[in-house]
N, C-alpha and C positions, 0 to 999 in steps of 0.2 A: 742396496736394501732388498731383502727377500722375504717372502712369505710362502709357506708350503701350499701346494695344491691340496694336499690332504686337509689342512686346516680350513681352507676355503670350502671344501666339500662338506666338512663336518658341521658347519654352522647351520645346516638345514636339518640336522639329525632329529630335532624335536619339533620341527615344523610340520603341520598337517594342512592339507587344502581346505579342510573343514575348520573354520575358526573356533568352533566349540570344542575341538579336540586338539588345538594347536598351542604351542608355545611361541613366544615372540623371539626376536633376534637375541642371541646370547650377548652378554656384557662385552665380550672382547671385540665385537663388531663396532662398539661405541667408543672404546677407549684405546685400542691399539693403533698407533700412528700408521702402520703399514696399510691398514684398510683404506685410508683415504687415497693412497697412491693407486690402489686397485680400482677404487670407485671413480677416480678421474678417467681412467681408461675405459672401464666397463660401463659407466653411467653418464658422466658429464660430457664426454666427448662423443657420445652416441645418442643424445637426447635433445629435444627442442628447448632451447634456453631463451628466456625473455630478454629482449633488448630495450624496447621503449614503446610508448604509444605512437601511432603512425604520425601524429602531428609534428613530432620531432624531425621527421624525414619527409615532409610534405612537398618541399620545393627542390628543384634541381640544384645540386651542390650541397644540400644539407647532409651532414654526416654526424655520426656519433661513434666514439671509440669505447669499447668495453673490454673486460678481461674475463675469460672463461677458464678458471682454474689454471692460471699461468700462461694461457695462450691469448695474446692480444688480437682482437678482432675489430674491424671497422665496418659499419653499415653505412651506405650512401645511396642517395637518389642521383642517378647519372643525368647527363644533359638531355637524354631522350626520355627521361621520366621513369626509367626502369630502376627498381629497387635491387641493390646488389650488396654483397658482403664479401670481404676478403680477410685473409690474415693481414694484420696491420704491421707489415714487415717489408722493408726494402729488400729486393732480391740481390742487391750488390753486396752489402756486408751485414744485413740483418737488423739494421736500426728500425725502431718504430717510426712510422710515418707521421701520425697525428696524435693529438691528445684531446681529451674532453669531447666537445661538440662544437659545431659551427657551420659555416657555408664556405665552400671553396670552388675554384674552377678546375684545378688539377692538384694531385698529391705531389708534394715536393719533399724529398727526404731532407731532414735538417742536418744530416751528416755530410753527404757529398753532393746533394742537390739533384739526384736522379729524379726525373719527373714521370708521373703516371696519369693517364687520362682516367676519368671517373668510371670507365668501363674496365679498368685494370690494366690496360695495355701500356707498355713502356713507351713514352714519347720523347724522352731526352735522357742522355747519359754523357756527361762531360768527358771528353777525350776518349770516347768509345772507339774512335778510329785507330787507336793505338793497340787495340786487342784484335788478334787474328781470329777470323771466322766468327766474329761477334754478331749474333742475330737478336735483334730487339724482340722478336716473337718468342724467344726462349726465356725471357726474363720479365714477363708480365706478373702482376700480383696474383697470388694463389687464391682462388675463389672458394667460398663455403656456401652451403645452402642457406637461403633466406626465404621467409614467407610472411606475408601479411595475413593475419588471422584475427578476425573480429576487431579490426582497427588497432591491433597490436602487432608488433614486429618480433619475430623469433628467428633464431639461427640454429643450425645443426652442423657440427663439425664432421659428421660422417657423410661423405659424398654420396653414399648409397642409401641414406635414410629415406623411409617412406614419408611423403608430405604430411605435415601436421594435420591438415584438413581431413586426410584419410585415416591416419592413426587415431585421431580423437573422436571418430564416430559422430555422435549427435551433439557433441559439446558446442559447436558453433551455433547450431539451431537453438539450443537451450539458452545460451548467453544472449543471443539477439532477440529471443522471445521475451526474456525478463529484463534486458537492458537495451531496448531498441534505440536509445539516445546515445549510446556509447561513442559513436563517431563525432558527436557534437560537444563532448566534454573536453575540458582542457586541464593540464596539470596545474594543481594548486598548492600542493604541500608534500613534503617528504619527512618521514621519521626514520632515524637510523639507530640501530642498537648493536652493541657488541656483547654477545652472550658467551659465558664461560661454559660451553657445552657443545657436544657433537651435533652436527646439523640434523641427524636423523631423530634425535630426541625432540628437537623443535618441530619437525614435521609430524612425528607421532602425536605430540600434544595438539597440533593444529587439526588433526584428523578425527578427534573424538570430543564429545561433549559429556562424557561420563563424569568428568571432573567438574563440570560447570555448576551443578547444584552445590558442590562443596566449596569450590574455589572462587567462583564468579557470582557472588550474591546479587550484584546489580544487573549483570547480563541476563540472568534468568527471570528478572522482572520485566525486561524489555521484550523477551521472546515467549511465545506460546510453546513451552517445552513438551506438552502432550501431543503436539502436532509437528515435532521436530523430526525430519525425515533424512536418513543417511542412505545414499545409494552409491554403489560402486559399478564402474564400467571397465573398459579395457585399460586405458592409461590415465583415467581421471576418476574422481568421485565428487559427489555433491552433498551438501548439507543445507537443507531448505526448511525454513520455519516462518510462519506468520508472526508479525509483531503483536504483542499483547494489547497495545494501544489503550492501556488503562491508567488510572491515577496511581497505581502501585509502582509504575515504572520509576526506578531510581538511577538509571544509567545516564541518560541524557534526554533533552527535550525533543520530542518528535511531533509536537503540535503542528498541524497543517501538512504533515508528511505526504508526499505524493508516492514515495516508495514505502509500502506498508508490509514488506516481507524482508526476511534475512536470507541472502543467497551467498553461498560459499562454494566455490569449486576449487579442487586441488588438481593440478596438472603435473603428472610425473616429470621429473622427480622432486622439484623444489620451488614450484610456483603456486601461489595462492591467488585466486581471483574472487573478489568479494563485492557485494552490493548490500549496504546496510539500510535499515529503515531511516527515512529522513528525506532530504531533498535529493533530486537525481544525482547519483554518485557512482563512482567506480574506484576500486582499490586493487592494487597489485602488491602482494606481499612476497618478497623474494628471500629465500633462505640460502645463504652463500657460505660454504665451508671455507675456513681459513686453515685449520689444522684439526687434529682429532678432538680437541677440546675447546675450539673457538669457532663461533659462527657469527657472521654479520647478517642482520635482518634489515631490509629496507622496505618501508611501507610508503607507496606512492598513492596520493589521493587526487582524484579527478572530479571536478565540479563544473557547473555551467560557466563560472567566471574564474579567472586566474587567482583571485584573492578570496579566500573563504569568508563567508558571512559569519556573524557572531554565533548563530545557531550551529553552523557547520564546524566552527572552532570548538564549540562545546563538545561535539561528538569526537573530534580529533583529540581533545584533551582528555576525554574519558578513556579512549583507547590508549593514549600515551601514559597517563598518570595513574590509571586504575587497572584496566584490563591487561595491558602489557606488563605492568609491574607484577601483577599476580602471576602471569604466565612465566615471566623470567625467573621469579623465585622458585616456581615449580620445576622448570626445566633445569636450572642450575643445581637444584637439590637432587634431581634424578641423576645428573652426571656424577655427583659426588657418591651417590649410592651405588652406581654402576662399578665404581673402582674398589668396592669392598668384596670380601669373600661371600657376603650374604646374597649377592645377586650375580650369578654366573650363567645359569642355565637359560634364563629368560623367564618372562611372566606368562600368564594365561590371558585370554581375551574374553571379556564379557560381551555377550551377544544378547541384546534385548529386543522385545517386540511389544505390541500392544501400546498401552499408554506410556510405557517406559522406552519406546523404540528410539528416542533421541539420545539415550545413554549407552548406546551400543558402541563397541570398539572394532566392529568388523571393517571399518575404514582403515584402521591401522594395520589389520591383518592383510588387507588388499595391498597396501604400500609394501609390506614385507614380502608378499608373494612376488610383486614386480621386482623388488630388490634381488631376491633369490634368482629370478629368471634372468636378470641382467648379468649377475655373477656367473651363472651357469653358461650363458652364451659366450661370455668372455673366456671362461676356462676352455670351452670347446674350441674357440678360435685359436687360443694360445697353444693348446696341445697339438693342433694341426700344424701350426707354424714352427713350434720348437721341439715338440716331442720330449719334454722334460717334466720332472715332478716339482720344479721350483718356478715360481713366477718372479722374474728378476727385473730390476730397474737399474 
């Protein structure tokens, strides 16, 4: 499969660093299958990807297996209490070592029973004496970068990636200022959706509330939209607004709420971190590409107890049955529109201020600028490596 370097370079031809003068991504970036192949290399294998809340890996031997765009990864707490991550692959014949999550003393491959300590070193290999010059040190598990960040665990498949705590600037300070109880919360609920749309359309929609007054009639009664603030930073952006806390709220019951503001952070490229008005809570929304026109969304909810209360379930059901239904209808409609001749060049960005500042789209422009930057860095690296005008797979 190939895509020309020229085509990748020309996707920026109508983009401007000033959102008021810029067009968005062209349609082909949302609908052509080849783009996801590029994005895997340029973006997903070079960015910090969410794994879990640290509670899943709190004890020695705790592990969780995940997939990052076709690459199996396992995160584990070793016997010394060190958090580690590896490719979830046996170095003998490539079989995956573990599935799902649990607690183990060593990794044992289910194919030929090669064993690995939790620090990744090979500790047993049946009949290894039959192999000449076999060295256990040469066949340890291959590590990847892992980081605990604000009580969450992230991995990065680029061994040279800058730590997330440095890349993300003030994000940790912001999160812990507004969600100081995050470390005490526990996983309570998960929602999963399969969208017939490109992952970038889902992220675009997540990053603006220009559509909220039109499409989310209940949400705008929950929030004070006149004080809805969108701010962009290096690899993240935030959307913050106070709850309206009035009788006109038709979204869900916030009576007695200790959290009286709406906090939404987006972390490049596909992770949403949220705290909604209500009881102490935390949410992680993950946008996972499957192919050019399919995205899996997972919404994980964290509360003080592992079973949501009736009031918490009311909020979850509002998100599931009302808010998310509205958003999925929008996102899938946009995907269909992208496939027509009517939308090829891309759209324009609305940039608002004053009382309308919450309806701005400069958060989407920020996402697109990071996207173009990642593609450009990828092209530069490939041109140095290959010296060709086709990006091949």
